[in-house]
C-alpha positions as CSV (number, residue, x, y, z in Angstrom):
1,M,23.0,-14.9,-1.7
2,Q,21.9,-14.9,1.7
3,K,19.0,-17.8,2.4
4,S,17.1,-14.9,4.3
5,K,17.2,-12.3,1.2
6,I,16.0,-15.5,-1.0
7,L,13.3,-16.6,1.2
8,Y,12.0,-13.2,1.2
9,R,11.8,-12.6,-2.4
10,P,8.4,-14.6,-3.2
11,V,7.2,-13.6,-0.2
12,G,7.7,-10.0,-0.8
13,M,5.9,-10.4,-4.3
14,V,3.0,-12.0,-3.0
15,S,2.5,-9.4,-0.4
16,G,3.4,-6.4,-2.3
17,M,0.2,-7.7,-4.6
18,V,-2.2,-8.6,-1.8
19,G,-0.7,-5.2,-0.1
20,G,-1.8,-2.9,-3.0
21,M,-5.4,-5.0,-3.5
22,L,-5.8,-3.9,0.0
23,A,-4.4,-0.3,0.1
24,G,-6.9,0.2,-2.7
25,A,-9.6,-1.1,-1.0
26,A,-8.8,0.9,2.4
27,F,-8.2,4.2,0.1
28,R,-12.0,3.8,-1.8
29,R,-13.3,3.0,2.1
30,L,-11.4,5.8,3.6
31,W,-12.6,8.4,0.5
32,R,-16.2,7.2,1.1
33,L,-15.9,8.1,4.9
34,M,-14.3,11.5,4.3
35,G,-18.0,12.2,2.7
36,H,-16.7,12.3,-1.0
37,D,-18.3,10.5,-4.0
38,D,-17.9,6.5,-4.2
39,E,-14.9,7.5,-6.7
40,A,-11.9,9.6,-6.1
41,P,-10.9,12.3,-8.6
42,G,-8.0,11.4,-10.9
43,P,-5.7,14.5,-11.9
44,M,-7.2,14.6,-15.5
45,D,-11.0,14.6,-14.2
46,E,-12.1,18.2,-15.6
47,E,-15.2,18.4,-13.3
48,R,-13.7,18.6,-10.2
49,G,-11.2,21.5,-8.6
50,W,-7.7,21.5,-8.0
51,Q,-8.3,21.1,-4.2
52,E,-10.3,17.8,-4.8
53,V,-7.8,16.2,-6.7
54,L,-4.7,17.2,-4.7
55,L,-6.2,16.0,-1.6
56,A,-7.2,12.5,-3.5
57,A,-3.6,12.1,-4.6
58,A,-2.1,12.8,-0.8
59,V,-4.7,10.6,1.0
60,Q,-4.4,7.7,-1.6
61,G,-0.1,7.7,-1.2
62,A,-0.3,8.1,2.3
63,V,-2.8,5.0,2.5
64,F,-0.6,3.1,-0.1
65,A,2.7,4.3,1.8
66,L,1.2,3.2,5.1
67,V,0.2,-0.1,3.9
68,K,3.2,-0.8,2.0
69,A,5.7,-0.2,5.2
70,A,3.1,-2.9,7.2
71,V,3.3,-5.2,4.6
72,D,6.9,-5.1,4.2
73,R,8.3,-4.6,7.6
74,G,5.8,-7.8,8.3
75,G,7.1,-10.1,5.4
76,A,10.5,-9.2,7.2
77,T,9.5,-10.1,10.3
78,A,8.0,-13.4,9.1
79,V,11.1,-14.0,7.1
80,R,13.5,-13.9,10.4
81,R,11.3,-16.0,12.3
82,V,11.7,-19.3,9.9
83,T,15.0,-18.1,9.0
84,G,16.5,-16.9,12.1
85,T,18.5,-13.6,10.1
86,W,16.9,-10.3,8.9
87,P,16.4,-10.0,5.2
88,G,17.3,-7.0,4.2
């Protein structure tokens, strides 16, 4: 196994956890900025309509995917700076 892959494992795990927290905070803030309640509806929220539930799911998915891509790319770039090779 390449040195860069071994080094990337703990970096990926830690950055994944931090990224998840950042994505959650970013989504909550964006949801409020969009003019909605403080808490986004879940799929089983009986008091919210289909449109709001599906919009929340789509926005949340987009935010999490964006943050995950940024965190993964940043971690891989950092590992390449340290080891000289790309961890993929």
